[in-house]
N, C-alpha and C positions, 0 to 999 in steps of 0.2 A: 401573085404579087398584089398588094393592096394599092388601090388608087388613092389619090389625095383626098377624095371625098369619103373614103372608108375610115371611120374612126378607130377600127380595130388595130390597124397598124400604129396609130398614134398611141393608143392605150398600151399596146405591147411594148413600144419603145419607152413609154413613161414607166411601166412596171420594171423593165430592165434597168432603167436609170435608178429607180428607187432601190432595187436590189443591190446595185453597186454602191449607192450611198450608205446603205445599211452597214457595210463593212468599215467605212471610214468616218461617217458622220450620221449617227442615228437620228439626230434632231432634224437634219435636212431630209432624211429618208421618211420620217413621219410627216413632214410637210408635203413631200412629193406624193406619198400615199393618200394623204387627206385631199389633195387636189384631184387625184384620180377618182376618189370616191364621190367628189362633187359632180363629176361628169358621168360616172358609172357607179351609182349607189349599189352597195352590197357586192361589189366585184370581189370574189373570194381571195385572190392573190393580193390585192391591194389591202384588204382587211387583215390578212395574215402579216404582211409587211408592216402595216401600221401597228399591229399588236406587238410584234417583235421589237420594233423601234421603241415603243412605249416601255416595254419590259427592260430594254437595254438602257434607257434613260432613267429608270427607277420608278416609272409610273405604273406600278403593278396593278393597281385597282382598275385603271383604264384598260390595260392589257387584258386582264381577266374578263372585263365586260365585253370587249370585242371578241375575244376567243370563245366566250360562252355563246354569243350569237352565231359565230362562225361554225362552231362544232354542231350546233343545233341545225343549222342550214345545210351543212356538209358532213353528215354523220360518218361517212366512210373515208374521209380524207385524213390519212394518217398524220400528215405534216401538221394539220391544225390541232389534232389531239396531242401530238408530241409537244407543240408549243404551249398548249394549255397546261400540260403537266409541268413543263419547265417554269411557267409563271406561277403555278401553284406551289412549286418547290422553293420559291424565293422565301427568305426568312420572314418577311412581313406577313405572308399569308399561309404559313405552314399549317395552322390550325383551322383556318376559315372553312374549307370545304366540308370537313368532318363535323363541324358544329351544326351544320344544317341537317345532318343525319342523326343527330342526338348522341353521337359518340363524344365522350369527354376524356380529355387528357388529364393525367394526375397533376 
């Protein structure tokens, strides 16, 4: 059990709260995840939740930026790669990743 002085319990509770908010209010979930990242920069789950919330609210560019950093830092985390793919599949960015590789669409 975590003591009151142990911030892990607090972060875990905040992450659970952000996850719950994501289902009902992605804007508030993004705010919650951002607050967590102020206390624990680069916390992987907070980054993922923030990216998903950004995608859900239509901020695909920001979601992709977060997910690009996250997948680089956590290359084996399937959930991060899944969300990266989901963000890339959004209509706004369907052609963006391939343009970096020199592939051109007709």
